RODO-2510 file (C-alpha; in nm, 4 decimals, decimal comma):
residues 432
     n   res          X          Y          Z
     1     m     8,7641    -5,2935     6,9580
     2     r     9,0306    -5,0579     7,1182
     3     n     9,2953    -5,1915     7,2961
     4     i     9,2894    -5,1386     7,6498
     5     i     9,5965    -4,9427     7,8274
     6     k     9,6968    -4,9601     8,2059
     7     t     9,8940    -4,7069     8,2699
     8     l    10,1871    -4,8374     8,5130
     9     s    10,2931    -4,6049     8,8168
    10     l    10,6493    -4,5385     8,6483
    11     g    10,4657    -4,3673     8,3635
    12     v    10,4571    -4,6643     8,1007
    13     a    10,1704    -4,7774     7,9465
    14     l    10,1389    -5,1503     7,9153
    15     i     9,9149    -5,2189     7,6149
    16     l     9,6580    -5,5314     7,6806
    17     s     9,4785    -5,6659     7,3561
    18     p     9,1045    -5,7606     7,4506
    19     a     9,1877    -6,1338     7,3459
    20     a     9,5056    -6,1447     7,5826
    21     m     9,2957    -5,9892     7,8656
    22     a     9,0042    -6,2294     7,7753
    23     e     9,2746    -6,5508     7,8175
    24     t     9,1407    -6,8495     7,9858
    25     i     9,3536    -7,0766     8,1783
    26     a     9,3067    -7,4167     8,3095
    27     i     9,5311    -7,5934     8,5368
    28     t     9,4575    -7,9630     8,5193
    29     g     9,4686    -8,2689     8,7322
    30     g     9,7003    -8,1305     9,0240
    31     k     9,6522    -8,1789     9,3773
    32     v     9,4770    -7,8254     9,4636
    33     v     9,5591    -7,6739     9,7974
    34     v     9,2872    -7,3808     9,8707
    35     g     9,4726    -7,2415    10,1430
    36     d     9,1720    -7,1619    10,4007
    37     g     9,2674    -7,4675    10,6035
    38     r     9,0756    -7,7355    10,3908
    39     a     9,2298    -8,0222    10,2804
    40     p     9,4296    -8,0576     9,9215
    41     m     9,2399    -8,2162     9,6603
    42     e     9,3141    -8,4965     9,4499
    43     n     9,3068    -8,4716     9,0771
    44     a     9,1552    -8,0969     9,0771
    45     n     9,1276    -7,8581     8,8087
    46     v     9,1686    -7,4474     8,8429
    47     i     9,0442    -7,2364     8,5854
    48     m     9,1118    -6,8817     8,5626
    49     k     9,0505    -6,5613     8,3344
    50     d     9,0876    -6,1788     8,3443
    51     g     9,3157    -6,2374     8,6532
    52     v     9,0805    -6,4363     8,8903
    53     i     8,9846    -6,7655     8,9868
    54     i     8,6548    -6,8591     8,7703
    55     a     8,6616    -7,2269     8,9223
    56     v     8,8252    -7,4768     9,1684
    57     g     8,7685    -7,8467     9,2078
    58     a     8,7391    -8,1657     9,1299
    59     n     8,4571    -8,2077     8,8954
    60     v     8,5066    -7,8939     8,7419
    61     a     8,5322    -7,8852     8,3269
    62     v     8,7689    -7,7105     8,1427
    63     p     8,6017    -7,4365     7,9162
    64     a     8,6413    -7,4517     7,5521
    65     g     8,9231    -7,2954     7,3942
    66     a     9,1169    -7,2283     7,7119
    67     k     9,5154    -7,2613     7,7335
    68     t     9,5460    -7,6170     7,9383
    69     v     9,8390    -7,6308     8,1710
    70     d     9,8742    -8,0321     8,2874
    71     a     9,9654    -8,0638     8,6590
    72     k     9,9312    -8,4094     8,7180
    73     g    10,1572    -8,5108     8,9699
    74     k    10,2102    -8,1878     9,0827
    75     w    10,0993    -7,9566     9,3892
    76     v     9,8588    -7,6280     9,2945
    77     t     9,8402    -7,3825     9,5753
    78     p     9,7600    -7,0001     9,6140
    79     g    10,0891    -6,8316     9,6161
    80     i    10,2848    -6,7379     9,9195
    81     f    10,1133    -6,4377    10,1457
    82     a    10,4268    -6,2956    10,3038
    83     g    10,2911    -6,1734    10,6584
    84     f    10,5067    -5,9362    10,7669
    85     s    10,8075    -5,8024    10,5498
    86     r    11,0191    -5,5252    10,4244
    87     v    11,0675    -5,6945    10,0734
    88     g    11,1559    -5,3815     9,8053
    89     l    11,2835    -5,1605    10,0724
    90     v    11,6585    -5,2741    10,0737
    91     e    11,8792    -5,4235     9,8297
    92     i    12,1929    -5,4090    10,0488
    93     g    12,1481    -5,3387    10,4212
    94     a    12,4501    -5,1886    10,5202
    95     v    12,4633    -4,9099    10,2236
    96     r    12,2333    -4,6749    10,3012
    97     q    12,1271    -4,5814     9,9688
    98     t    11,9917    -4,8787     9,8942
    99     n    11,7836    -4,9021    10,2027
   100     d    11,4673    -4,7132    10,2133
   101     s    11,3315    -4,9510    10,5781
   102     r    11,3614    -4,6357    10,7823
   103     s    11,4110    -4,2703    10,8059
   104     g    11,5605    -4,2002    11,0760
   105     g    11,6684    -3,8173    11,0085
   106     s    11,3058    -3,7414    10,9094
   107     d    11,0475    -3,5109    11,1101
   108     f    10,7858    -3,7315    11,0051
   109     s    10,6556    -4,0672    11,1657
   110     a    10,3293    -4,1767    11,1133
   111     g    10,2828    -3,9841    10,8214
   112     l    10,5325    -4,1484    10,6237
   113     d    10,3634    -4,4055    10,3492
   114     v    10,6194    -4,6622    10,2670
   115     s    10,4387    -4,7427     9,8964
   116     t    10,6216    -4,4951     9,7190
   117     s    10,9675    -4,6451     9,8242
   118     i    10,8702    -5,0392     9,7174
   119     d    11,1254    -5,1031     9,4176
   120     p    11,0115    -5,3495     9,1930
   121     f    11,3739    -5,3388     9,0375
   122     r    11,5700    -5,4590     9,3301
   123     s    11,6958    -5,8174     9,3435
   124     p    11,4833    -5,9717     9,5946
   125     i    11,1436    -5,9124     9,4345
   126     a    11,2199    -6,1739     9,1668
   127     v    11,4158    -6,4289     9,3814
   128     n    11,1108    -6,4483     9,6116
   129     r    10,8649    -6,4777     9,3415
   130     a    11,0693    -6,7325     9,1773
   131     a    11,0472    -6,9509     9,4926
   132     g    10,6478    -6,9171     9,5013
   133     v    10,6080    -6,5907     9,6848
   134     t    10,3496    -6,3663     9,4909
   135     r    10,2094    -6,1026     9,7795
   136     a    10,3418    -5,9665    10,1002
   137     v    10,2889    -5,6929    10,3725
   138     v    10,5513    -5,4574    10,3368
   139     a    10,6424    -5,2454    10,6910
   140     p    10,8523    -4,9431    10,7549
   141     a    11,0917    -4,9942    10,9751
   142     s    11,1347    -4,6840    11,2905
   143     g    11,3955    -4,4693    11,2678
   144     g    11,3790    -4,2234    11,5524
   145     k    11,0532    -4,2330    11,6359
   146     i    10,8315    -4,5221    11,7319
   147     f    10,5741    -4,4527    11,4619
   148     a    10,7367    -4,5708    11,1804
   149     g    10,4664    -4,5039    10,9452
   150     q    10,2050    -4,6334    10,7209
   151     g    10,3057    -4,9646    10,5177
   152     a    10,1294    -5,1383    10,1971
   153     i    10,0550    -5,4796    10,0712
   154     a    10,2624    -5,5491     9,7937
   155     d    10,2666    -5,8341     9,4995
   156     l    10,6026    -5,9667     9,3464
   157     g    10,4872    -5,9291     8,9620
   158     d    10,7162    -5,8627     8,6969
   159     d    10,4834    -5,5880     8,5933
   160     f    10,6845    -5,3108     8,8091
   161     d    10,3537    -5,1867     8,9143
   162     p    10,4004    -5,3808     9,2558
   163     i    10,1678    -5,1747     9,4665
   164     t     9,8120    -5,3665     9,5765
   165     k     9,6927    -5,1708     9,8710
   166     a     9,8821    -4,8767     9,9785
   167     r     9,8870    -4,7203    10,3297
   168     a     9,6916    -5,0390    10,4189
   169     f     9,8697    -5,0246    10,7885
   170     q    10,0179    -4,8071    11,0620
   171     f    10,3312    -4,9960    11,2001
   172     v    10,4436    -4,9079    11,5572
   173     e    10,7446    -4,9750    11,7732
   174     l    10,6403    -5,0943    12,1284
   175     g    10,8478    -5,3220    12,3817
   176     e    11,2583    -5,3244    12,4036
   177     r    11,2835    -5,1248    12,0597
   178     g    11,0047    -4,8814    12,1212
   179     a    11,1610    -4,8090    12,5087
   180     g    11,4744    -4,7418    12,3615
   181     i    11,3592    -4,5135    12,0953
   182     a    11,1082    -4,3148    12,3173
   183     g    11,3637    -4,2341    12,5728
   184     g    11,4973    -4,5470    12,7700
   185     s    11,1309    -4,6755    12,8988
   186     r    10,8539    -4,8402    12,8458
   187     s    10,6736    -4,5918    13,0407
   188     a    10,8180    -4,3195    12,8083
   189     s    10,7078    -4,5285    12,4989
   190     h    10,3595    -4,5746    12,6184
   191     l    10,2741    -4,2418    12,7276
   192     l    10,4267    -4,1276    12,3683
   193     f    10,1763    -4,3191    12,2574
   194     k     9,8787    -4,2091    12,3856
   195     a     9,9754    -3,8659    12,3645
   196     s    10,0296    -3,9347    11,9573
   197     l     9,6975    -4,0211    11,9413
   198     q     9,5232    -3,7775    12,1895
   199     e     9,6772    -3,5073    11,9555
   200     a     9,5309    -3,6412    11,6618
   201     q     9,2307    -3,6062    11,8176
   202     r     9,2175    -3,2741    11,8833
   203     y     9,3578    -3,1764    11,5232
   204     a     9,0456    -3,3703    11,3964
   205     v     8,8325    -3,1679    11,5965
   206     g     9,0754    -2,8379    11,5235
   207     n     9,1254    -2,7701    11,8644
   208     e     9,3845    -2,5032    11,9001
   209     s     9,5512    -2,6885    12,1668
   210     f     9,7041    -2,9189    11,9149
   211     d    10,0865    -2,9889    11,9536
   212     d    10,2454    -2,9763    11,6267
   213     d    10,5813    -2,9981    11,8367
   214     l    10,4930    -3,3598    11,9082
   215     l    10,2775    -3,4395    11,5963
   216     t    10,3148    -3,2845    11,2707
   217     i    10,0043    -3,2346    11,1050
   218     q    10,0894    -3,5009    10,8379
   219     d    10,1527    -3,7578    11,1127
   220     a     9,8444    -3,6703    11,2803
   221     k     9,5931    -3,6943    10,9876
   222     a     9,7614    -4,0503    10,9089
   223     l     9,6829    -4,1187    11,2318
   224     l     9,3374    -4,0299    11,2352
   225     p     9,1940    -4,3743    11,0412
   226     v     9,3861    -4,5500    11,3321
   227     i     9,2106    -4,4179    11,6418
   228     n     8,8796    -4,4716    11,4419
   229     g     8,9837    -4,8234    11,3590
   230     k     8,9588    -4,7723    10,9870
   231     t     9,3023    -4,8538    10,9600
   232     r     9,4874    -5,1322    11,0950
   233     l     9,7537    -5,0726    11,3768
   234     l    10,0559    -5,3470    11,3605
   235     v    10,2645    -5,3213    11,7303
   236     h    10,6075    -5,5054    11,7391
   237     v    10,5990    -5,6574    12,0690
   238     e    10,7911    -5,9543    12,2261
   239     g    10,7485    -6,0211    12,5735
   240     a    10,4569    -6,1495    12,7658
   241     n    10,4314    -5,8293    12,9718
   242     d    10,4677    -5,6037    12,6743
   243     i    10,1878    -5,7608    12,4679
   244     l     9,9694    -5,7302    12,8062
   245     r    10,0076    -5,3918    12,7795
   246     v     9,9088    -5,2992    12,4472
   247     l     9,5676    -5,5074    12,5298
   248     d     9,5103    -5,2377    12,8107
   249     l     9,5971    -4,9859    12,5228
   250     k     9,2754    -5,1350    12,3327
   251     r     9,0532    -5,1164    12,6157
   252     e     9,1995    -4,7437    12,6615
   253     f     9,1447    -4,6811    12,2664
   254     p     8,8473    -4,9397    12,2227
   255     k     8,8415    -4,8773    11,8093
   256     l     9,1713    -4,9685    11,7619
   257     s     9,2107    -5,2396    11,5261
   258     l     9,5182    -5,4127    11,6825
   259     v     9,7532    -5,6683    11,5312
   260     l    10,0455    -5,7750    11,7178
   261     v    10,3959    -5,8589    11,5456
   262     g    10,6297    -6,1110    11,6539
   263     a    10,5205    -6,2020    12,0245
   264     s    10,8085    -6,4384    12,0961
   265     e    10,6410    -6,4993    12,4191
   266     g    10,2836    -6,5135    12,2922
   267     w    10,2066    -6,8458    12,4559
   268     r    10,2405    -6,7223    12,8167
   269     v     9,9552    -6,4884    12,7582
   270     a     9,7642    -6,6660    12,5039
   271     d     9,4208    -6,7108    12,6519
   272     k     9,4299    -6,3101    12,7159
   273     i     9,5287    -6,2468    12,3638
   274     a     9,2484    -6,4926    12,2397
   275     a     8,9797    -6,3153    12,4719
   276     a     9,0515    -5,9894    12,3352
   277     k     9,0592    -6,1085    12,0061
   278     v     9,3259    -6,0069    11,8748
   279     p     9,5071    -6,1546    11,5637
   280     v     9,9172    -6,2070    11,5395
   281     i    10,1458    -6,2557    11,2967
   282     a    10,4208    -6,3993    11,5074
   283     s    10,7587    -6,5169    11,4318
   284     a    10,7100    -6,8555    11,3792
   285     l    11,0522    -7,0333    11,5003
   286     n    11,1834    -6,8055    11,7604
   287     d    11,3580    -7,0529    11,9857
   288     l    11,6535    -6,8521    12,1817
   289     p    11,6089    -6,5499    12,3952
   290     s    11,7498    -6,2946    12,1392
   291     g    11,7028    -6,0357    12,3923
   292     f    11,5232    -6,0140    12,7623
   293     e    11,2113    -5,9619    12,6159
   294     s    11,1967    -6,2806    12,4676
   295     l    11,3911    -6,4992    12,7061
   296     a    11,0775    -6,7624    12,7161
   297     a    11,1231    -6,8318    12,3606
   298     t    11,0071    -7,1786    12,2084
   299     q    10,9625    -7,3259    11,8714
   300     s    10,6151    -7,4123    12,0634
   301     n    10,5107    -7,0779    12,0586
   302     y    10,2685    -7,0933    11,7398
   303     g    10,1488    -7,4013    11,8251
   304     r    10,0533    -7,3025    12,1438
   305     m     9,8463    -6,9654    12,0769
   306     k     9,6678    -7,1755    11,7969
   307     r     9,5578    -7,4178    12,0252
   308     a     9,4410    -7,1242    12,2637
   309     g     9,2409    -7,0223    12,0034
   310     v     9,4679    -6,6806    11,8880
   311     e     9,4309    -6,5712    11,5128
   312     l     9,7628    -6,6284    11,3749
   313     a     9,9783    -6,6186    11,0610
   314     i    10,3245    -6,6255    11,0144
   315     g    10,5982    -6,3305    10,9812
   316     m    10,9564    -6,2633    10,9314
   317     i    11,0231    -5,9210    11,1071
   318     d    11,4081    -5,8881    11,2161
   319     d    11,4392    -6,2190    11,0213
   320     r    11,5922    -6,1702    10,6712
   321     d    11,2389    -5,9907    10,6366
   322     a    11,3531    -5,7778    10,3134
   323     h    11,5668    -6,0742    10,1278
   324     q    11,4440    -6,4104    10,2210
   325     l    11,0489    -6,4477    10,2627
   326     r    11,1416    -6,7932     9,9962
   327     y    11,2017    -6,9613    10,3761
   328     t    10,8267    -6,8543    10,4284
   329     p    10,6961    -7,2456    10,3396
   330     q    11,0090    -7,3806    10,5607
   331     y    10,9119    -7,2231    10,8527
   332     a    10,5612    -7,3795    10,7891
   333     g    10,6734    -7,7094    10,7948
   334     n    10,8939    -7,6820    11,0332
   335     l    10,5564    -7,6029    11,2556
   336     v    10,3892    -7,8972    11,1050
   337     s    10,7032    -8,1428    11,1965
   338     l    10,7223    -8,0139    11,5847
   339     n    10,3752    -8,2727    11,5769
   340     k    10,6633    -8,5438    11,6068
   341     v    10,8914    -8,3976    11,8882
   342     p    10,7652    -8,4986    12,2280
   343     r    10,5970    -8,2464    12,4136
   344     a    10,6117    -7,9784    12,1299
   345     s    10,3142    -7,8132    11,9947
   346     g    10,2609    -7,8282    11,6152
   347     i    10,0051    -7,7518    11,3851
   348     s     9,8480    -7,9361    11,0902
   349     w     9,9767    -7,9743    10,7445
   350     d     9,6662    -7,7961    10,6644
   351     e     9,6861    -7,4869    10,8966
   352     a    10,0153    -7,4457    10,8314
   353     f     9,9580    -7,3662    10,4452
   354     a     9,7010    -7,1420    10,5626
   355     a     9,9101    -6,9533    10,7738
   356     i    10,1156    -6,8363    10,4503
   357     s     9,8404    -6,8004    10,2230
   358     y     9,4499    -6,6986    10,3541
   359     m     9,5514    -6,6402    10,7305
   360     p     9,7600    -6,3045    10,6239
   361     a     9,5244    -6,2124    10,4151
   362     k     9,2438    -6,2399    10,6569
   363     i     9,4130    -6,0560    10,9399
   364     m     9,5200    -5,7836    10,6624
   365     g     9,1543    -5,7921    10,5433
   366     v     9,1962    -5,8639    10,1984
   367     a     9,0954    -6,2378    10,2167
   368     n     8,7851    -6,1518     9,9697
   369     k     9,0435    -6,0583     9,7101
   370     h     9,3398    -6,2433     9,7717
   371     g     9,5163    -6,5513     9,9804
   372     s     9,3649    -6,8499     9,8366
   373     l     9,1846    -7,0504     9,5262
   374     q     8,8744    -6,9486     9,6035
   375     v     8,6027    -6,7897     9,3086
   376     n     8,6615    -6,4072     9,2339
   377     r     8,9959    -6,4314     9,4090
   378     a     9,3151    -6,2750     9,2499
   379     a     9,4846    -6,5591     9,0165
   380     d     9,7646    -6,5964     9,2268
   381     v     9,8617    -6,9274     9,1657
   382     v    10,2141    -7,1850     9,2152
   383     i    10,2634    -7,4820     9,0395
   384     w    10,5304    -7,7578     9,2577
   385     d    10,6772    -8,0292     9,1780
   386     g    10,6295    -8,1787     9,5330
   387     d    10,5190    -8,0880     9,8706
   388     p    10,5360    -7,6644     9,9068
   389     l    10,6282    -7,7336    10,2520
   390     e    10,9139    -7,9473    10,1778
   391     l    11,2562    -7,8004    10,1691
   392     s    11,3227    -8,0462     9,8481
   393     t    11,0322    -7,9184     9,6505
   394     n    11,0969    -7,7119     9,3424
   395     v    10,8574    -7,4120     9,1793
   396     e    10,7862    -7,5323     8,8240
   397     s    10,5345    -7,1933     8,7453
   398     v    10,4002    -6,8752     8,9388
   399     y    10,0967    -6,6989     8,8194
   400     i    10,0262    -6,3409     8,9976
   401     d     9,6879    -6,1827     8,8605
   402     g     9,6250    -6,4591     8,6294
   403     k     9,9698    -6,3973     8,4483
   404     e    10,2326    -6,6371     8,3992
   405     q    10,5675    -6,5031     8,5744
   406     s    10,9645    -6,4943     8,4835
   407     l    11,1181    -6,7259     8,7112
   408     s    11,4465    -6,5668     8,6134
   409     n    11,6652    -6,3793     8,9113
   410     r    11,9727    -6,2593     8,9743
   411     q    12,0600    -6,6047     9,1588
   412     s    11,9562    -6,8604     8,8552
   413     k    12,1234    -6,5650     8,6154
   414     l    12,4892    -6,6168     8,8094
   415     r    12,4349    -7,0248     8,8804
   416     e    12,4094    -7,0414     8,5090
   417     r    12,7030    -6,8054     8,4344
   418     y    12,9005    -7,0541     8,6400
   419     r    12,7550    -7,3718     8,5939
   420     n    12,9981    -7,4331     8,2836
   421     p    13,2611    -7,1798     8,3320
   422     v    13,4580    -7,1374     7,9709
   423     e    13,7445    -6,8703     7,9346
   424     g    13,6477    -6,5829     7,7040
   425     s    13,7886    -6,2702     7,5554
   426     l    13,6928    -6,0958     7,8222
   427     p    13,6056    -6,1172     8,2065
   428     k    13,2369    -6,2804     8,3113
   429     a    13,1337    -5,8943     8,4180
   430     y    13,1685    -5,7371     8,0641
   431     d    12,9375    -6,0483     7,9313
   432     r    12,5923    -6,0271     7,9082
***
C-alpha cells in the first residue's frame, strides 16, 4: 500500500504511513469532560482513530491492539477553544515587523484575509498549546477602517499548517473605537457600515453607480457572503447603547449572522440580546471601566447574560489576546467562583467549561467537528493532573487531530536553561 503524502501550506510534504494514520489510541480510566455542558464522567475511556473520536464513555471497550494511555486519577477534556484571539499574528506587539494584527496603511479592509498572516513559528503558539489550548478564533485588528478583514479558525498543532477554516468570519469595530476610526462619532461609523454593505449590494448586481472610492472591489466581494448570512459578522461593541444599535442593524439587514464581541455592558440589555438570538463572545471578567463605554462593567456580566438566555462563549479581545490564551481556563474558573460571592452572578462548572470548548465552536459554526469529545469530532484532547479550571493544575498531554503534541516551548526551555545554571566556556546565548 502506498504511503499517503500530505502537502502542507509551506510546501513541505509530510509522509504518513498507513499504519501511522490508522493508529488507535485509548485514553482510559480518566474523569472525562465531554465539554458540551454535561457533567464529567468518572472512570471513562476516550478512543480516537485517524484523528477523530470514535467512542467515549464509562462502558466503552478498548479495541484490540490500541495504544493505551492510563488516565486514572486525571481529568480528560476537549482542548481549549479560544473564543477570540490574535494568536499567531504577534510576536512582540511594539515591534512592527513582528505584528501582523492590523493593516492601517492598506487600501483594503474587508477583503483582507488574516489566514495568510498566522505564523505557526511564533512563540505564543507553542506556549499556549502546552497549556491545553488546541484551537482559536483568530481575528485581525482594525487599522484605519472599521472593517478589519476576514478572520480564521486555527489549530495550535506543531505541524506548521495552522488553518482549520480560512475566511471564517468578518470583523468590524463599532462602539468607541469604530466611532474614532470613522471620523469621531457613532453616527459616522454606523453610516459608514450601512453604506459599505449597500455598495457591496450594488457591486453584486453590477450597478454602474458602485462607488469604488468607498469600497474596493476586493472588499465588496468579501462583504457579499456577510450580507447574505453565509459568513458570520463579529462586531466589537462594549456599551449597552452600542449593543442596542447593532441589534437595530440586524433588523435593517435581517440576513446578517451577527456575533457580539466584548459586550462588557451586555447585562444591561441581556433580554434584548437574547430576544434577538444574537450570540456573544464575552470578555469574562471585565469589572473596571476601561473607557466610557464600559462604565457599568461587572464580573457578574457573564452570569447575568447567561441567566437571561443569551448564547455565550468566553473570548479575550484586548486582553493579552495575542499571547496569553492560557488564561482562559482561569477566567472560566473565576466565573464559577463568583457563585460564592454574595449577590454576584456566576455559572456552573459544567457551563464554564462549555464556554471555553463547545460554545465557541458552536457560535462559530464548527461544533459538528470541534469543541467536544463526541463521536466523529476532531480528536483534540487534553489530559490534566487535576481540575482544569484550577490554577494549580498542570497539563500532562495534548492531542490535536489525534496526534500527541510536544509541550516544549520557549518558556520551558528557558526554565530548564536557568534551573541549575553552571558556568560554561561560552555565554548561554551560544549554547544550544
